[in-house]
C-alpha positions as CSV (number, residue, x, y, z in Angstrom):
1,M,61.9,-31.3,4.3
2,N,59.3,-32.0,7.0
3,K,61.6,-33.6,9.5
4,A,62.8,-31.6,12.5
5,D,66.5,-31.0,12.8
6,H,66.4,-28.8,16.0
7,Y,63.9,-27.0,18.2
8,I,63.5,-23.3,19.2
9,D,61.4,-21.1,21.4
10,N,61.6,-17.6,23.0
11,P,63.9,-18.1,26.0
12,E,62.5,-15.0,27.6
13,L,59.0,-16.5,27.9
14,S,57.7,-19.4,30.0
15,T,56.4,-22.6,28.5
16,V,53.3,-24.3,29.8
17,H,53.8,-27.7,28.2
18,P,54.0,-30.2,31.0
19,D,55.7,-33.1,29.1
20,E,59.3,-33.6,30.0
21,D,60.1,-34.5,26.4
22,W,58.8,-31.2,24.9
23,K,61.8,-29.5,23.2
24,G,60.1,-26.5,21.6
25,V,59.0,-25.7,18.1
26,P,60.5,-28.0,15.4
27,V,62.6,-26.5,12.7
28,N,64.2,-28.4,9.8
29,R,67.8,-28.2,8.6
30,K,66.9,-25.4,6.2
31,G,65.6,-23.2,9.0
32,R,61.9,-23.8,8.1
33,F,59.3,-24.4,10.7
34,V,57.6,-27.8,10.8
35,N,54.1,-28.9,11.9
36,L,54.0,-31.0,15.0
37,H,52.4,-34.1,13.6
38,E,51.4,-33.8,10.0
39,P,53.8,-33.2,7.1
40,F,53.6,-30.0,5.0
41,T,52.1,-30.8,1.6
42,T,51.2,-27.5,0.0
43,G,53.6,-26.5,-2.8
44,Y,53.8,-24.9,-6.2
45,L,53.0,-28.0,-8.2
46,R,49.9,-28.7,-6.1
47,L,48.9,-25.1,-6.4
48,L,49.3,-25.2,-10.2
49,K,47.2,-28.4,-10.3
50,W,44.4,-26.7,-8.4
51,Q,44.5,-23.6,-10.6
52,L,44.4,-25.7,-13.8
53,S,41.6,-27.9,-12.5
54,G,37.9,-27.1,-13.0
55,N,35.8,-26.0,-10.1
56,P,32.7,-28.2,-9.7
57,D,31.0,-25.4,-7.7
58,A,31.7,-22.7,-10.3
59,K,28.1,-22.4,-11.5
60,I,26.7,-22.2,-7.9
61,K,29.4,-19.7,-7.0
62,R,28.5,-17.4,-10.0
63,E,24.8,-17.6,-9.3
64,E,25.1,-17.0,-5.5
65,N,23.1,-13.8,-4.7
66,R,23.0,-13.9,-1.0
67,K,24.5,-11.0,0.8
68,M,25.5,-10.3,4.4
69,D,23.7,-7.4,6.1
70,V,26.5,-5.5,7.7
71,V,25.5,-2.8,10.2
72,D,27.7,-0.1,11.7
73,A,29.7,-1.5,14.7
74,G,31.8,1.6,15.2
75,H,30.2,2.0,18.6
76,V,32.2,-0.9,20.0
77,F,35.3,1.2,20.2
78,D,33.6,3.6,22.6
79,E,32.1,0.9,24.9
80,T,33.8,-0.8,27.8
81,G,31.8,-4.0,28.4
82,D,32.9,-7.5,27.6
83,M,32.2,-8.5,24.1
84,I,33.3,-10.5,21.0
85,V,32.6,-8.7,17.7
86,W,33.2,-10.3,14.3
87,L,34.8,-7.8,11.9
88,G,35.0,-10.2,9.0
89,H,37.1,-13.2,8.1
90,A,39.5,-13.9,11.0
91,S,39.3,-10.4,12.5
92,F,37.5,-10.1,15.9
93,L,37.4,-7.4,18.5
94,I,37.5,-9.2,21.9
95,R,37.1,-7.1,25.1
96,L,37.7,-8.6,28.5
97,S,37.7,-6.6,31.7
98,G,38.4,-3.4,29.8
99,V,41.2,-4.8,27.8
100,T,40.7,-4.8,24.0
101,F,42.3,-7.4,21.7
102,I,42.1,-7.4,17.9
103,T,42.8,-10.7,16.0
104,D,44.3,-10.8,12.5
105,P,43.1,-7.5,11.2
106,V,42.7,-7.1,7.4
107,W,40.4,-4.2,7.0
108,F,41.3,-2.7,3.7
109,D,41.3,-3.9,0.1
110,S,44.7,-4.6,-1.5
111,L,46.3,-5.8,-4.7
112,F,45.9,-9.4,-3.4
113,L,42.5,-9.3,-1.6
114,K,39.2,-7.5,-2.0
115,R,36.5,-7.6,0.7
116,Q,33.2,-9.1,-0.4
117,I,31.5,-7.4,2.5
118,S,32.1,-3.8,3.6
119,L,34.1,-2.9,6.7
120,P,31.5,-2.7,9.6
121,F,32.9,0.6,11.0
122,A,34.3,3.8,9.8
123,P,38.1,3.7,10.2
124,E,38.1,7.0,12.2
125,K,36.2,5.2,14.9
126,V,39.2,3.0,15.8
127,K,40.8,3.7,19.2
128,N,41.8,2.1,22.5
129,I,43.2,-1.1,21.1
130,D,45.5,-2.7,23.7
131,Y,46.8,-5.8,21.8
132,V,46.9,-7.1,18.3
133,L,47.1,-10.9,18.0
134,L,48.7,-12.0,14.7
135,S,48.4,-15.7,14.1
136,H,50.7,-15.9,11.0
137,D,52.0,-14.0,8.0
138,H,49.5,-14.9,5.2
139,R,48.0,-11.8,3.6
140,D,44.4,-12.6,4.6
141,H,45.5,-12.5,8.3
142,C,48.4,-10.1,8.3
143,D,48.0,-6.8,6.3
144,E,50.6,-4.1,6.2
145,A,48.1,-1.2,5.6
146,T,45.9,-2.3,8.5
147,L,48.8,-2.7,10.9
148,R,50.2,0.7,9.9
149,F,46.8,2.2,10.5
150,I,46.4,0.7,13.9
151,A,49.9,1.8,15.0
152,E,49.0,5.4,14.0
153,R,45.7,5.4,15.7
154,C,46.8,3.4,18.8
155,P,50.5,4.2,19.4
156,D,50.5,2.3,22.7
157,V,49.3,-1.0,21.1
158,K,51.3,-4.1,21.6
159,V,51.6,-7.1,19.2
160,L,51.6,-10.7,20.3
161,T,52.6,-13.2,17.6
162,G,54.7,-16.2,16.6
163,L,58.4,-16.6,16.3
164,K,60.3,-14.7,13.6
165,M,57.2,-12.5,12.8
166,G,58.9,-9.3,14.1
167,N,61.2,-9.0,11.2
168,L,58.2,-8.7,8.9
169,I,56.1,-6.2,10.8
170,E,58.5,-4.0,12.9
171,S,59.0,-1.5,10.0
172,W,55.2,-1.2,9.6
173,M,54.7,-0.4,13.2
174,P,57.7,1.6,14.4
175,G,58.1,1.9,18.1
176,V,55.4,-0.7,18.8
177,S,56.2,-3.6,21.2
178,I,56.2,-7.0,19.5
179,T,56.4,-10.2,21.5
180,E,57.1,-13.5,19.7
181,A,56.2,-16.8,21.2
182,G,56.7,-20.5,20.4
183,W,54.0,-23.0,20.7
184,Y,52.7,-23.4,24.3
185,Q,54.6,-20.3,25.5
186,S,52.8,-17.7,27.6
187,Y,53.2,-14.0,26.7
188,G,53.7,-13.2,30.4
189,E,51.8,-10.6,32.5
190,L,49.4,-8.6,30.3
191,R,47.1,-5.7,31.0
192,G,44.2,-6.7,33.2
193,G,46.1,-9.8,34.5
194,H,45.0,-11.9,31.5
195,E,47.1,-14.7,30.2
196,I,47.6,-15.6,26.5
197,I,49.3,-18.8,25.3
198,F,50.4,-19.3,21.7
199,T,49.0,-22.6,20.5
200,P,50.0,-24.9,17.6
201,S,48.1,-25.3,14.4
202,R,48.5,-27.3,11.3
203,H,49.4,-24.7,8.7
204,W,52.3,-22.9,7.1
205,G,53.5,-19.4,6.3
206,R,54.8,-17.3,3.4
207,R,54.8,-13.8,2.1
208,G,57.0,-14.0,-1.0
209,L,58.9,-16.4,-3.2
210,F,61.7,-17.4,-0.8
211,D,60.3,-17.2,2.8
212,E,58.2,-20.3,3.0
213,R,57.7,-21.4,6.6
214,K,60.3,-18.9,7.9
215,R,57.8,-17.4,10.4
216,L,55.7,-19.4,12.8
217,W,52.0,-19.9,12.6
218,G,49.5,-20.7,15.4
219,G,46.5,-19.7,17.5
220,F,45.8,-18.1,20.8
221,F,44.3,-19.3,24.1
222,I,43.2,-16.4,26.3
223,R,42.5,-17.1,30.0
224,T,41.0,-14.8,32.6
225,E,39.6,-15.4,36.0
226,E,36.1,-15.4,34.5
227,T,36.4,-17.1,31.1
228,S,38.7,-18.6,28.4
229,I,38.7,-18.1,24.6
230,Y,40.5,-20.2,22.0
231,F,41.2,-18.4,18.7
232,M,42.3,-21.1,16.2
233,G,44.1,-19.0,13.6
234,D,44.4,-21.1,10.4
235,S,44.6,-24.8,10.7
236,G,43.9,-28.1,9.1
237,Y,42.4,-30.9,11.2
238,G,44.9,-32.6,13.4
239,S,45.7,-34.2,16.8
240,H,46.8,-30.8,18.2
241,F,43.2,-30.0,19.1
242,N,43.2,-32.8,21.6
243,Q,46.6,-31.8,22.8
244,I,45.6,-28.2,23.4
245,R,42.7,-29.4,25.6
246,R,45.0,-31.8,27.5
247,I,47.7,-29.2,28.1
248,I,45.9,-25.9,28.5
249,G,42.2,-26.9,29.1
250,E,38.7,-26.7,27.7
251,P,37.8,-23.3,26.3
252,D,34.5,-21.6,27.2
253,T,34.5,-20.1,23.7
254,A,36.1,-21.5,20.6
255,I,36.5,-19.2,17.5
256,M,37.3,-21.6,14.7
257,G,37.7,-21.4,10.9
258,V,35.2,-23.2,8.7
259,G,36.0,-21.7,5.2
260,A,38.5,-21.8,2.3
261,Y,38.4,-25.6,2.4
262,K,37.7,-26.6,-1.2
263,P,39.1,-28.4,-3.1
264,E,39.8,-30.5,0.0
265,W,42.6,-32.5,-1.6
266,F,44.5,-29.3,-1.7
267,M,43.2,-27.3,1.2
268,H,42.8,-29.9,3.9
269,S,46.3,-29.6,5.3
270,A,45.9,-25.9,5.9
271,H,42.2,-25.1,6.3
272,I,39.7,-27.2,8.2
273,N,36.3,-28.0,6.7
274,P,33.0,-27.3,8.6
275,K,32.4,-30.9,9.6
276,D,36.0,-31.4,11.0
277,A,35.8,-28.0,12.7
278,V,32.8,-29.3,14.7
279,R,34.8,-32.5,15.3
280,A,37.7,-30.4,16.6
281,F,35.4,-28.3,18.7
282,R,34.1,-31.4,20.4
283,E,37.6,-32.7,21.0
284,L,38.4,-29.4,22.7
285,N,35.2,-29.9,24.7
286,G,34.4,-26.3,24.2
287,S,31.2,-24.8,25.4
288,R,30.5,-22.3,22.7
289,F,31.4,-22.2,19.0
290,I,31.9,-19.1,16.8
291,P,32.7,-19.8,13.2
292,M,35.0,-17.6,11.2
293,H,37.1,-17.5,8.0
294,Y,34.3,-17.3,5.5
295,G,32.1,-14.8,3.7
296,T,34.7,-12.0,3.5
297,F,37.4,-12.9,0.9
298,D,37.1,-15.2,-2.1
299,L,40.0,-17.6,-1.4
300,S,38.9,-21.0,-2.6
301,D,36.4,-23.0,-4.7
302,E,33.4,-23.0,-2.4
303,P,30.8,-20.3,-2.6
304,L,31.1,-17.6,0.2
305,F,28.2,-19.0,2.3
306,D,28.8,-22.7,1.7
307,P,30.5,-23.1,5.1
308,L,27.5,-21.7,6.9
309,D,25.2,-24.0,4.9
310,R,27.3,-27.0,5.9
311,L,27.2,-26.0,9.6
312,H,23.4,-25.6,9.6
313,E,23.1,-29.1,8.0
314,L,25.1,-30.4,11.0
315,E,22.5,-28.7,13.3
316,L,25.2,-27.2,15.4
317,P,23.7,-25.4,18.4
318,F,25.0,-21.8,18.1
319,I,25.1,-20.3,21.6
320,E,23.8,-16.7,21.7
321,S,26.0,-15.3,24.5
322,P,29.5,-16.7,24.8
323,L,30.4,-13.8,27.2
324,P,28.5,-11.6,29.6
325,G,27.5,-8.4,27.9
326,E,27.4,-7.8,24.1
327,I,28.1,-10.5,21.6
328,V,27.9,-10.3,17.8
329,L,27.5,-13.6,16.0
330,P,28.3,-14.0,12.3
331,E,24.8,-15.3,11.3
332,M,23.2,-14.8,7.9
333,E,21.3,-11.6,7.8
334,E,22.3,-10.9,11.5
335,T,25.9,-10.2,10.9
336,L,27.3,-7.6,13.3
337,E,23.9,-7.2,15.0
338,K,23.6,-7.2,18.7
339,A,22.4,-10.5,20.1
């Protein structure tokens, strides 16, 4: 059921898509969201086939002994300068003109996920978060314990996310403002005058047995007078990267996933591989690339540091300072160090 039956958006938000034939986010007749261009292929039978298949990288994965050096980054919650700080996987602290954003925070171990690197700050350091950006409902991006914790520590925080996500998280964050957007919708006037647009991705959503694709997935394009940042969320490779550049513009900084991509026959429709991430980055015509979605959770067949190895083979020029002020790049043995 990958064919659109109707289209929806948030009627209270403005849409930045310039094409006259843009109708909104596609939904099939069963009420499940549909990707823009590529059909949804992940399912229980394919998942079972993967789980029953052997992993050709299993020996390399078992013998991997590299570790990330994680230093205390708790000081970032006390500082005010512009920065991008990687907190593991898809979680970043982004501060622009005194406004602090946190993307996809999953900070604590759970029944489903265990961090392979430690949290780079003591939880009691957390404060002054203005916005949480939630790309979709998968457990490695949307964690109940972390969201409850943030709501307790920062009661004035606001959540920006995709359509239908509110019914999942509103009980975890009582009293917190939650704004849902469709693809290419702007969240309106934000603190500091910043603009954030929810962007399409090639992915899917699910929390339980019966809610597949009931909540929208996507990424975020942040624009200020000084800079622009694209946060991909989760995505397979697709034509939407070119579309985002055409409709919204070229990002100064692109934060893009590179991991959880093996086996590619199974993962390619949901997670981009390192080579295609670089291809998508060039299609976006971005100036600076920050990789994410690796080294933190064991989600797939490749070893934790395989995505970085592949990127270094491509000789991608990592830029040291995507923003004025402090920047922390997820580099081997330099993770969470000041640049």
